Backbone as CSV, one residue per row, in Angstrom:
resi,resn,N_x,N_y,N_z,CA_x,CA_y,CA_z,C_x,C_y,C_z
1,MET,-9.141,-8.280,-7.826,-8.875,-6.863,-7.940,-7.511,-6.658,-8.586
2,ARG,-7.440,-5.651,-9.394,-6.156,-5.337,-10.002,-5.393,-4.365,-9.100
3,VAL,-4.092,-4.424,-9.180,-3.249,-3.486,-8.453,-2.955,-2.321,-9.396
4,PRO,-3.234,-1.093,-8.966,-2.976,0.066,-9.822,-1.483,0.217,-10.129
5,SER,-1.188,1.099,-11.042,0.212,1.355,-11.401,0.976,1.912,-10.203
6,THR,2.283,1.745,-10.245,3.135,2.275,-9.188,2.954,3.787,-9.072
7,THR,2.825,4.461,-10.201,2.632,5.914,-10.189,1.351,6.290,-9.456
8,THR,0.273,5.575,-9.721,-1.004,5.846,-9.049,-0.874,5.631,-7.544
9,ILE,-0.223,4.554,-7.162,-0.047,4.254,-5.731,0.789,5.344,-5.066
10,ILE,1.885,5.727,-5.694,2.754,6.752,-5.110,2.029,8.092,-5.025
11,ASN,1.270,8.453,-6.042,0.526,9.718,-5.987,-0.449,9.737,-4.821
12,ARG,-1.145,8.632,-4.605,-2.086,8.562,-3.463,-1.317,8.605,-2.152
13,ALA,-0.177,7.931,-2.092,0.641,7.951,-0.883,1.109,9.376,-0.583
14,LEU,1.461,10.112,-1.613,1.886,11.498,-1.410,0.741,12.375,-0.903
15,ASP,-0.480,12.099,-1.383,-1.658,12.805,-0.850,-1.808,12.539,0.647
16,LEU,-1.705,11.260,1.010,-1.835,10.887,2.423,-0.698,11.471,3.259
17,ARG,0.490,11.536,2.667,1.638,12.112,3.368,1.383,13.586,3.656
18,GLY,0.793,14.296,2.685,0.452,15.702,2.886,-0.523,15.882,4.033
19,ASP,-1.532,14.996,4.100,-2.493,15.045,5.216,-1.776,14.832,6.546
20,ALA,-0.888,13.853,6.585,-0.140,13.545,7.813,0.768,14.705,8.201
21,GLN,1.343,15.338,7.208,2.238,16.466,7.477,1.464,17.636,8.096
22,ARG,0.270,17.891,7.582,-0.560,18.968,8.135,-0.954,18.682,9.584
23,GLN,-1.037,17.400,9.932,-1.401,17.005,11.296,-0.175,16.736,12.166
24,HIS,1.021,16.961,11.615,2.276,16.732,12.338,2.379,15.290,12.848
25,ASP,1.932,14.336,12.007,1.932,12.913,12.349,3.206,12.265,11.805
26,THR,4.274,12.368,12.577,5.583,11.896,12.142,5.606,10.402,11.849
27,ALA,4.936,9.603,12.658,4.937,8.154,12.450,4.326,7.800,11.098
28,THR,3.230,8.435,10.752,2.593,8.167,9.462,3.473,8.646,8.315
29,ILE,4.069,9.811,8.471,4.967,10.335,7.438,6.108,9.354,7.199
30,ASN,6.729,8.869,8.263,7.844,7.924,8.127,7.403,6.633,7.453
31,GLY,6.221,6.128,7.817,5.704,4.906,7.200,5.427,5.083,5.716
32,ILE,4.862,6.222,5.353,4.580,6.493,3.941,5.885,6.670,3.165
33,ASP,6.853,7.337,3.772,8.154,7.496,3.116,8.793,6.139,2.827
34,THR,8.687,5.214,3.769,9.226,3.866,3.570,8.490,3.151,2.443
35,LEU,7.180,3.275,2.418,6.374,2.664,1.355,6.810,3.198,-0.007
36,ILE,6.914,4.508,-0.136,7.295,5.121,-1.407,8.697,4.676,-1.818
37,LYS,9.623,4.693,-0.875,11.007,4.288,-1.163,11.043,2.859,-1.709
38,ASN,10.288,1.955,-1.093,10.315,0.560,-1.523,9.606,0.348,-2.857
39,LEU,8.599,1.147,-3.154,7.982,1.067,-4.479,8.977,1.537,-5.546
40,TYR,9.705,2.599,-5.254,10.745,3.057,-6.188,11.848,2.015,-6.351
41,ARG,12.090,1.249,-5.310,13.122,0.200,-5.364,12.639,-1.044,-6.120
42,GLY,11.365,-1.083,-6.497,10.882,-2.171,-7.335,9.938,-3.159,-6.691
43,ALA,9.472,-2.893,-5.492,8.511,-3.803,-4.862,7.257,-3.918,-5.727
44,LYS,6.756,-5.115,-5.840,5.541,-5.386,-6.613,4.531,-6.083,-5.712
45,ALA,3.262,-5.913,-6.047,2.204,-6.531,-5.255,1.140,-7.104,-6.176
46,LYS,0.492,-8.152,-5.684,-0.669,-8.696,-6.392,-1.592,-9.327,-5.355
47,TRP,-2.854,-9.375,-5.697,-3.848,-9.954,-4.797,-3.909,-11.459,-4.991
48,ALA,-4.011,-12.182,-3.905,-4.225,-13.632,-3.944,-5.724,-13.900,-3.970
49,ILE,-6.090,-15.078,-4.354,-7.500,-15.453,-4.457,-8.221,-15.372,-3.114
50,ASP,-7.480,-15.536,-2.012,-8.094,-15.500,-0.685,-8.175,-14.097,-0.096
51,GLY,-7.785,-13.081,-0.882,-7.873,-11.702,-0.418,-6.608,-11.177,0.235
52,ALA,-5.607,-12.024,0.378,-4.331,-11.555,0.920,-3.586,-10.796,-0.177
53,LEU,-2.728,-9.900,0.243,-1.868,-9.192,-0.689,-0.497,-9.852,-0.644
54,LEU,0.064,-10.152,-1.801,1.394,-10.735,-1.894,2.349,-9.638,-2.348
55,VAL,3.386,-9.391,-1.560,4.323,-8.305,-1.848,5.735,-8.876,-1.947
56,THR,6.408,-8.562,-3.049,7.788,-9.020,-3.209,8.705,-8.221,-2.286
57,SER,9.698,-8.896,-1.783,10.684,-8.243,-0.920,11.685,-7.482,-1.779
58,VAL,12.067,-6.290,-1.327,13.123,-5.547,-2.011,14.480,-5.825,-1.369
59,ASN,14.474,-6.548,-0.244,15.716,-6.836,0.473,16.170,-8.283,0.343
60,THR,15.222,-9.202,0.198,15.537,-10.627,0.139,15.079,-11.190,-1.197
61,LEU,16.026,-11.509,-2.048,15.721,-11.999,-3.385,14.805,-13.221,-3.325
62,GLY,13.692,-13.146,-4.029,12.762,-14.262,-4.122,11.724,-14.338,-3.013
63,ALA,11.877,-13.540,-1.973,10.910,-13.588,-0.872,9.632,-12.845,-1.258
64,VAL,8.516,-13.420,-0.844,7.204,-12.804,-1.048,6.482,-12.850,0.287
65,TYR,5.996,-11.702,0.720,5.311,-11.620,2.013,3.808,-11.645,1.817
66,VAL,3.125,-12.317,2.726,1.672,-12.428,2.698,1.117,-11.423,3.700
67,VAL,0.276,-10.523,3.180,-0.278,-9.452,3.999,-1.793,-9.627,4.069
68,THR,-2.306,-9.785,5.279,-3.749,-9.887,5.487,-4.223,-8.610,6.185
69,GLU,-5.455,-8.596,6.603,-6.024,-7.366,7.172,-5.203,-6.800,8.326
70,HIS,-4.714,-7.663,9.205,-4.009,-7.187,10.390,-2.596,-7.725,10.544
71,THR,-2.163,-8.599,9.647,-0.856,-9.226,9.828,-0.061,-9.263,8.532
72,CYS,1.243,-9.372,8.716,2.168,-9.554,7.604,3.237,-10.523,8.090
73,ASP,3.662,-11.430,7.221,4.653,-12.415,7.663,6.096,-11.980,7.384
74,CYS,6.309,-10.691,7.138,7.676,-10.193,6.958,8.381,-10.138,8.312
75,PRO,9.708,-10.049,8.297,10.438,-10.023,9.569,10.479,-8.655,10.245
76,ALA,9.874,-7.637,9.640,9.916,-6.284,10.217,9.006,-6.181,11.431
77,TYR,9.236,-5.148,12.182,8.370,-4.861,13.319,7.064,-4.254,12.816
78,ALA,5.982,-4.577,13.487,4.674,-4.042,13.099,4.550,-2.611,13.577
79,PRO,3.862,-1.754,12.903,3.253,-2.016,11.597,4.267,-1.797,10.478
80,CYS,4.362,-2.745,9.591,5.311,-2.656,8.485,4.681,-1.883,7.322
81,TRP,5.496,-1.535,6.367,4.993,-0.772,5.228,4.083,-1.613,4.349
82,HIS,4.181,-2.932,4.429,3.311,-3.811,3.641,1.848,-3.651,4.064
83,LEU,1.614,-3.529,5.369,0.249,-3.312,5.870,-0.296,-1.972,5.386
84,ARG,0.558,-0.965,5.389,0.152,0.357,4.904,-0.182,0.292,3.410
85,LEU,0.611,-0.466,2.643,0.342,-0.631,1.213,-1.014,-1.291,0.999
86,ARG,-1.307,-2.324,1.760,-2.601,-3.014,1.617,-3.756,-2.056,1.876
87,ALA,-3.662,-1.280,2.941,-4.714,-0.314,3.275,-4.856,0.736,2.168
88,LEU,-3.736,1.187,1.639,-3.765,2.186,0.577,-4.414,1.623,-0.689
89,LEU,-4.091,0.384,-1.036,-4.692,-0.240,-2.217,-6.198,-0.416,-2.050
90,LEU,-6.625,-0.792,-0.866,-8.067,-0.925,-0.621,-8.759,0.437,-0.701
91,ASP,-8.087,1.476,-0.225,-8.621,2.836,-0.321,-8.757,3.252,-1.794
92,LEU,-7.741,2.958,-2.596,-7.809,3.266,-4.024,-8.945,2.504,-4.704
93,PHE,-9.110,1.247,-4.337,-10.185,0.434,-4.916,-11.552,1.000,-4.533
94,GLN,-11.707,1.402,-3.274,-12.978,1.974,-2.826,-13.286,3.262,-3.580
95,THR,-12.268,4.094,-3.766,-12.448,5.334,-4.523,-12.875,5.038,-5.952
96,GLU,-12.251,4.029,-6.548,-12.605,3.627,-7.916,-14.070,3.169,-7.981
97,CYS,-14.504,2.397,-7.001,-15.897,1.912,-6.950,-16.866,3.075,-6.764
98,ASP,-16.529,3.977,-5.856,-17.386,5.140,-5.614,-17.534,5.996,-6.873
99,THR,-16.430,6.188,-7.576,-16.465,6.982,-8.815,-17.318,6.293,-9.862
100,ALA,-17.188,4.978,-9.984,-18.003,4.232,-10.958,-19.478,4.343,-10.606
101,ASP,-19.819,4.284,-9.314,-21.211,4.411,-8.874,-21.767,5.789,-9.240
102,MET,-20.946,6.823,-9.052,-21.400,8.183,-9.354,-21.670,8.332,-10.858
103,HIS,-20.832,7.725,-11.676,-21.014,7.819,-13.127,-22.202,6.989,-13.600
104,ALA,-22.526,5.933,-12.881,-23.642,5.070,-13.262,-24.981,5.683,-12.876
105,ALA,-24.966,6.542,-11.870,-26.236,7.129,-11.380,-26.753,8.228,-12.274
């Protein structure tokens, strides 16, 4: 799977942030804000062959964190923004697949 552009990811994150704001979900808003901030700071991601997401650290030069469905090997407390990024990327991929299916039908 390809990782969408940073702009695409941030736009989707802002959509989700709006939903969280309407529900007064402060924890989700804070998590999305952290995700957006780190993408602006230059964090990059790519998918590994085993389905894990590899995310570059914006704080530790050269560090790359491995993010799986429920875990991340970063030193942050769970849930970290890397897990949120993985879920968001899978959501974007699902939307892309659904749209392709609609156009094919």
